[in-house]
C-alpha positions in Angstrom: 81.8 80.8 116.1 81.3 83.9 114.0 83.1 84.5 110.6 86.6 85.9 111.1 87.8 88.4 108.4 91.1 89.4 107.6 92.5 93.0 106.8 95.8 93.3 105.3 97.7 96.6 106.8 100.7 96.4 104.4 103.8 94.6 103.5 107.1 95.1 101.8 107.5 98.7 100.7 103.9 99.4 102.6 105.3 97.8 106.0 103.5 99.5 108.8 105.2 101.7 111.6 104.3 100.1 115.1 102.2 102.8 116.9 100.1 103.2 113.5 99.2 99.5 113.7 98.6 99.8 117.5 96.5 102.7 116.9 94.3 100.8 114.4 94.1 97.9 116.8 92.5 100.1 119.3 90.0 101.5 117.0 89.1 98.0 115.6 88.9 96.8 119.3 86.3 99.7 120.0 84.3 98.5 117.2 84.4 95.0 117.8 83.3 95.5 121.5 80.5 97.7 120.2 79.5 94.7 118.0 79.9 97.3 114.9 82.0 94.7 113.3 82.6 90.7 113.4 85.8 89.4 114.4 88.8 90.5 112.5 92.6 89.6 112.1 95.1 92.5 111.1 97.8 91.0 108.8 101.1 93.1 108.2 104.7 93.2 108.5 106.4 96.2 110.6 109.0 98.6 110.1 111.8 97.6 112.4 111.2 98.0 116.3 111.5 96.4 119.8 108.3 95.8 122.0 108.1 95.5 125.6 105.3 93.7 127.1 104.7 94.4 130.6 106.8 91.7 132.5 109.9 92.9 130.6 113.0 93.3 132.9 115.1 96.3 132.3 118.2 93.9 131.9 116.6 92.4 128.7 116.5 95.6 126.8 119.1 96.8 124.3 122.2 97.6 125.9 123.1 100.5 123.3 119.8 102.2 124.4 118.1 101.6 121.2 114.5 102.7 121.6 111.8 100.4 122.7 108.0 100.8 122.6 106.3 99.7 125.9 102.9 98.2 125.1 99.8 96.7 127.0 100.2 93.2 126.2 101.6 90.2 128.0 105.0 88.5 127.6 108.3 90.3 127.5 110.3 92.1 124.7 110.6 91.2 121.4 111.7 92.6 118.1 109.2 92.9 114.7 110.4 93.9 111.2 110.8 92.8 107.8 110.4 89.2 107.1 108.1 88.8 110.0 104.4 87.9 109.4 102.3 89.8 112.2 98.9 89.2 112.9 96.4 90.8 115.4 93.2 88.9 115.9 90.6 91.0 117.5 88.0 88.7 118.8 85.3 88.6 121.3 85.7 85.9 123.9 83.1 84.5 126.0 83.0 85.3 129.8 84.5 84.6 131.9 87.7 85.0 129.6 90.0 82.0 129.0 93.2 83.8 127.7 95.2 80.5 127.6 92.9 78.8 125.5 93.0 81.4 123.3 96.9 81.6 123.1 96.7 77.5 122.4 94.4 78.2 119.7 96.9 80.9 118.0 99.7 78.2 118.5 97.8 75.6 116.9 97.1 77.7 113.6 100.9 78.6 113.4 101.9 74.7 114.0 99.7 73.9 111.0 101.0 76.5 109.1 104.6 75.7 109.7 103.9 72.0 109.1 102.4 72.8 105.6 105.8 74.1 104.6 107.7 71.0 106.1 108.9 72.6 109.4 108.0 70.3 112.5 107.3 72.5 115.4 105.6 72.1 119.0 104.8 74.1 122.3 107.2 74.1 124.9 105.9 73.7 128.8 106.0 77.3 130.2 107.1 79.0 127.5 104.5 80.4 125.0 104.7 80.5 121.3 105.7 78.0 118.5 108.9 76.1 118.8 111.5 73.9 116.7 113.0 71.5 119.3 116.6 71.3 119.6 118.6 68.0 120.0 119.2 66.4 123.4 121.7 68.2 125.3 124.3 65.4 125.2 124.3 65.4 121.3 124.7 69.2 120.9 128.3 70.9 119.7 130.1 72.4 122.5 130.4 76.0 122.8 133.9 77.6 123.1 135.1 74.4 123.8 133.2 73.8 126.9 130.5 70.9 127.7 127.0 72.3 127.4 126.9 70.9 131.0 128.5 74.3 131.9 126.6 76.5 130.0 126.8 79.7 131.7 123.3 81.0 130.7 121.8 78.3 132.8 124.4 78.8 135.8 125.4 82.4 136.3 122.3 84.6 136.5 124.6 87.7 135.7 125.8 86.1 132.4 124.9 88.2 129.4 125.3 86.5 125.9 125.3 89.8 124.1 128.8 90.8 125.9 129.9 87.1 125.0 130.4 87.0 121.4 128.4 85.3 118.3 128.6 81.9 120.1 125.7 82.6 122.5 123.7 84.9 120.0 120.0 84.0 120.0 120.3 84.2 116.0 122.6 81.2 116.1 120.7 78.9 118.0 120.2 76.6 115.1 123.9 76.3 114.6 124.1 75.2 118.4 121.0 73.0 117.7 119.1 74.1 120.5 115.5 74.8 121.3 114.5 78.1 118.7 111.3 80.0 118.6 109.6 80.3 115.2 106.6 82.3 116.5 105.9 84.4 119.6 102.5 85.1 121.1 101.6 87.9 123.2 98.0 89.2 123.7 95.9 91.5 125.9 92.0 90.9 126.6 90.2 94.1 127.6 86.4 94.2 127.9 86.4 90.4 126.7 87.9 91.3 123.2 91.4 90.3 122.5 94.3 92.6 121.1 97.8 91.9 120.0 98.7 88.5 118.8 101.4 86.6 117.1 104.6 87.1 114.8 105.9 84.3 112.7 109.6 84.5 111.4 109.4 83.9 107.6 113.0 85.3 106.3 113.9 88.1 108.6 117.2 89.2 109.6 117.4 87.2 112.9 120.5 89.4 114.1 118.2 91.9 115.4 117.2 89.5 118.1 121.0 89.7 119.4 120.6 93.0 120.8 117.9 92.0 123.4 117.1 88.7 125.4 114.2 87.7 123.4 111.0 86.9 125.2 113.2 87.0 128.3 115.0 83.6 127.5 118.4 83.2 127.9 119.0 79.6 127.0 117.2 79.3 123.8 117.0 81.3 120.6 115.1 82.4 117.3 114.6 80.7 113.7 112.7 81.3 110.7 111.0 79.1 108.1 113.8 79.9 105.6 116.6 79.0 108.1 114.9 75.8 108.9 114.3 74.7 105.4 117.4 76.1 103.8 116.0 78.0 101.1 114.2 81.4 100.8 110.4 81.5 101.7 108.4 84.8 101.2 105.8 86.5 103.4 103.5 86.3 100.1 103.9 82.4 100.2 103.0 82.2 103.8 100.1 84.6 104.1 97.5 82.6 102.4 98.7 79.6 104.3 98.5 81.3 107.6 95.1 82.6 106.7 93.4 79.6 106.0 94.7 77.8 109.2 93.6 80.5 111.5 90.2 80.9 109.8 89.9 77.1 110.5 90.9 76.8 114.0 89.6 80.2 115.2 86.3 79.9 113.6 85.6 76.3 114.6 86.6 76.7 117.9 84.3 75.6 120.4 84.4 78.6 123.0 83.4 78.0 126.3 83.4 80.2 129.3 86.1 79.1 131.6 85.4 76.9 134.5 85.5 79.0 138.0 86.6 76.4 140.6 84.7 76.6 143.8 86.3 78.1 146.8 86.6 75.6 149.6 84.5 76.2 152.2 82.2 78.6 150.3 
């Protein structure tokens, strides 16, 4: 596979406003489609913003009317902001495109990144991204004195954790010892070239996620490298590690066109 290049758009005081980064993505995407450049991964921090993928339900948006940027990626609503490393790999894939395989490669690079810092992560069936697994349900602490067997998030379709105090807040998933997402992934493939990408929580203020239903998942939460390790980790520490694993996984991937199942009777 072709060499993957990295472009740093801005971190810390130079964090990038979301729509400006989106415009840059589109510019790089057009250049990659025209073979004017090689595969390129944009790396950055964003100013605080909520973005909603195409499958976002109205009930998952902020209750207070906080603005949300609707984008053309897959997935649902999430937050980007300080303390979160965001990557947009813009890469040409073989046709017919295998989107799932691309997502799995991104997950693998982030799993390796977390492991290098001593955080064990994994995939969760049916839920994209990189996860820290919680304790078995029977070993978790009770919520508000109630057994988790009666967790209303699982049994009441109208239950909204945002209206029921910090016990159910996504940012407190670690205290509840339940599954929590360390890195989110949402992509789009247009003309055989990828856009959007991943966001790994390094040391953000995770309470930003409490105003939404992150990724549309009500019975799990979010976490960060700093929270899991119990010490401060910085973007500057994670950046070269993430670059190395992204380069290794994405450059050495054996890209094959997705196999098309023959239609019965055709």
